[in-house]
N, C-alpha and C positions, 0 to 999 in steps of 0.2 A: 660264193660271194664275189661280186664284181667290184673291181676297183674303179674309182673315178679317174678319168683321163683328162689331163689338162695340157694343152699345147701352149708352150711358152712362146713369146713374141718371135724369137728366131725360128722356131719350128713352123709357125704360121707363115712367116715370110718365105722360108724354104719351100714349103708346100705350094704356096701361090706361084712362086717362080718356076717350079717344076711343071705345074699345070699349064702355065702360060707358054713355056718352052715347048712342051709336047703338043699343045694345041695349035701352034704355028703350022705344023706340017700334018698333024693327024688329030683333028678334033675328037673323033670317036675314041682314040686311044687315051686322050686326056680325060674323058669321062670314065673310061675303064680304070685309069690311074686313081682318080678320086675314089671310086668304089673300092679299089684294092687297098688303099690306105685306110679308109674307114673300116673295112673288114679286119685289117691287121690290128688296128687300134682296139677293136672289139675283142679280138683274140687276146691281146695283151691285158685288157681289163679283166679277163677271166683267168689268164695264166701269166701273171707278171714275171715269173722267173724263166720264161721261155727263151729270152735273149741271153747271149753270152756276155759275161762280164768283160769290160775293157780295163786295161791297166794304164793308169796315168801316174806321173810322178807327183803331181800336186795333190795334197790332201783334199782340197775343196772339190776335186773331181772324183772322189771315191764313190763307188756304187753305181757308176754309169754302166749301162748295159746296151748292147746293140742287137737289133733283130732285123732280118731282111723282110721286105714287103713280099709276101709269097708270090703274087702274080707278076711282080715287077722286081725281079731279083737283083737288079742293078741299083735299087734304092734301099737305103738303110735308115732305120729309126733308132735314134739314140735317146735313151730315157733313163730315168732313175725312179725307183720305188721308194716312196716316203709315206709311212703310215698306210693309209688305204687309198693312196693316190699314185697314179702313173704320171710322172712329170716328163713330158716329151720335150726334149731339149733341142734336137735338130732332126731334120729329115734330109739326108744328103745322098747324092749320087755316089756310087762306089768308086768312080774314077777320081773323085775329089780326095785330097789329102785331109782326112777328117781331123787329124791332130791339130791342124792350124785353126780350126774352129773352136778349140777348147784351150786356147792359150790364156795365160793369166791377164794379159792386157785387154782382153775382149770387153 
């Protein structure tokens, strides 16, 4: 059974920003990035527990998992499994301090 994948607004914005950034110097790499993220999301839909759980202090952040985009290992997908849905919260570069994206005041 495949889960439904939903990209939240921040994840969509992250994805678009990464594609735009990569495309500035390497348009063909940007296309490969798009394909890699789409493939990663397909894998998550089939195997939602593949990502590693992340620990946050705030209860509202419970259940967030992280998984690396296989062909672009510097990019991380943060998601939560709810019922039969994969809720993609963020798609971030590994160099970014991901904890700042999950603060209470967001």
